[in-house]
N, C-alpha and C positions, 0 to 999 in steps of 0.2 A: 503494500500499501504505500503509495506515495506521500509526501508530507502534505500536499493539499487535500488528497482524499481523506487523509488522517484528521484534518481542520474541519470539514465539511462534516465527517460523521460525529466528531465532537459536538460541533455546533448543534447537529440535529438531535442528539441526545439530549443536550441542555434543553432545547426547545421541548422536545417530547416532555421531560422531566416538568418544565414550567407549566405545560398544558394540562399535566395530571394534576398539578398542585391547585392550580387554578379552577379547575373542575371540582375538585375535592372541595375547594373552599365553598364555592357556590352552592354545592348540593348540600353539605353539611351545617352551613352556619344558621338556615331557618331551623335546624332543630336543636341547636345548643342552649337556647333559653329554656326548653323543657328539663334539659339535665340541671340546670343551675336552679330551677324552680323545686325539682325533687329534692336538692340539696338543702336548700333553704326551708322547706316544709318537711323535712323527716321528721315522722312522731307527731305532724299534725300541728305542733304547739304554736307556729307562726300565725295558723289560720285563726286558731283558737284565741290568740292574745289579739288580733285584730277584731273578731268579734266583740270581745269585750270591751274593747274601746268605744264600740258603737253602742252597745246595749247597757254598758255601764261608765259613761264618760266621767272624767275627772278635770277638775279645773287644771289649767295650764300650769306647769312649775315656773317658778321665777327664773329668768336667764340671767339675771344679776350676779356678776363673781363676787365671791366674798373675798376678805382680805386674805386669807391662807390659799385661795385658788386663783388660778389665771385662766382668761376665756381660751375655750378649746372648740374645733369646729364640732358642730351637733348635726347628726341625724335628722332629716326633716321627719317631724309628727304634726299631722293634721290635728288643731285643737281649738280652742277659743280664741285663741291669738292668731292662729295660722289658718288661713282658708285652704282646704284640701279635701281630696276625695279618698275614701277608705273602701276598698273591697275586700273583705276577708278571702273569698273564694278565688281571689285572682293575687292574693298577696300582695296588695297594691295601697300605698299610702303615700301619694302624691301630692304636692301644690296645685291648687285651682289657678290656671295662667289666665289674666285678663288683658284684652288687647283688642285694637280696631281690626275689622275685616282685612283690609289692605296689607296688614302686617301677618296675615295666617300663617304664611309658609314658617317664618320664624317663630312664631309662638307655638305652632304645632311641634317644632323641633325642642321646645323647652319642656313639654308635657300636656296635661289635660287642659284643653282650652275651651273656655266657657263663650260660647258665640254669643257676640255683644248684640246681634239682632234679633235674639230669642229672648226667653224671659230669665228671671232669675228666681232662686227658692224662695225669697220673703214675697215674692209677687205672685206666687201661683203660677198657672199657665204651664208652657212648655219650657224648661230649662233644659238646653242641648248642651253636650259635651263632646266634644272631637278631639282623637288622639291618634297618633300612627301606630300601627301593629308591628310590621316589621320593615327594617331596611338593612343593607348590608354595612352601612357606617354605625347604625344603632339598632344590633338585630333584636333586643328585647324592649321594643316598642310599649310606651304606657298602656297600649291596649291589647298586646299580643296575646294574652290569655281572655279577653273578653268572650272568646267562644265556650269559655267554661261556664258560664253564667246560665242557670236555669231559674225557671218559675221558683219562688220562695227563696232565693237566695238575698241576702243583706247587703244593704249599701249605706255608708254614711257620707253626708256631704256637709262639713264645715262651711258655713259661710257668714260674714261679717258678726262673728261671736255665738252663732246659734248652729246646733247640730240638726241637721234634716235627715230623717231615717227614711230608707224605700224598700221596697221588697220587688225584686224582679217579676215583671207580669207576663214578658215575651223575648224572644229571641229570634230574629228573622234577619234572613238573607233579601237584600234589596238591590236592584239595579242602581247604578249611579245618578240616573235622572231622576228617582222618587225623591226629589227635594222636599216633598210635602211632609217628610218625617220632621223638618225642623220648624215648620211652620206653628203659630199659635193654636193653642188648643183650649176649649173651655174647662175641660178637666185639669187639675195639677198632676204634672207627670215629670219625670227625670227621664231624657233621652240620651244615650252612649251611643256613638257609632265610629267605626273605622273601617280601612279597606281591608278586602279579603277576596279571594284566598292570598295566600302567602307568596305565591311566585307570579301570580297574575291578577295583582289586585284592582280587576274591573267593577267588582262590586262593591256594596257596602254591609258591613254587618251591624245591624240596628237592633240595641236592647232598650226595652222601654220597662221603667220601674213606677210603682205609686207609692205614695206617701204612707208614713205608718204613724209618727210621731216626732214630735221636737223636743229639744231640750236648749236650755237658755243657762250658760254658767257666767 
């Protein structure tokens, strides 16, 4: 084999390895969040703890440092001083993102975005929250596990110091043109939606929940 043939053979081998690695990345990445979910909730303790955060809400602890301690980074917890969404079945405890429609792309990358043209929990009607499910830059999107929700599952939404509790009523797949799911309603509800399926997100997975009770702390 000549030197030139040897170089071409080496280049082809490297190219083949690169193709295998890229294809492996593309195929396996959508499934990795399931592994992290299993590890996070082994024994069911994480889901139970989040459920108690909804059913037995406690006042938010003081974040003021004492003389003996220095400020340290805190993991986010939705509570009476932090607007956020808690869904035990999804092991989700995430900030509620607010902002205008024209900045929706950036807002969705930050988390669970409450659509400003829809309602809010304190006003009744249809409160709508959207979130990413999967992307290769952020595999475990906020609503990656939205498909886990079933009728009867609990949802908690802290909003302006008040806890709004909901129970899932339905979970359905809609075509992207079914924008009526975002429209105002006469009844009070919470609508969560994301893109689906994972590899070809041409549709929308829409979860509708109805209120149970509220707590003010």
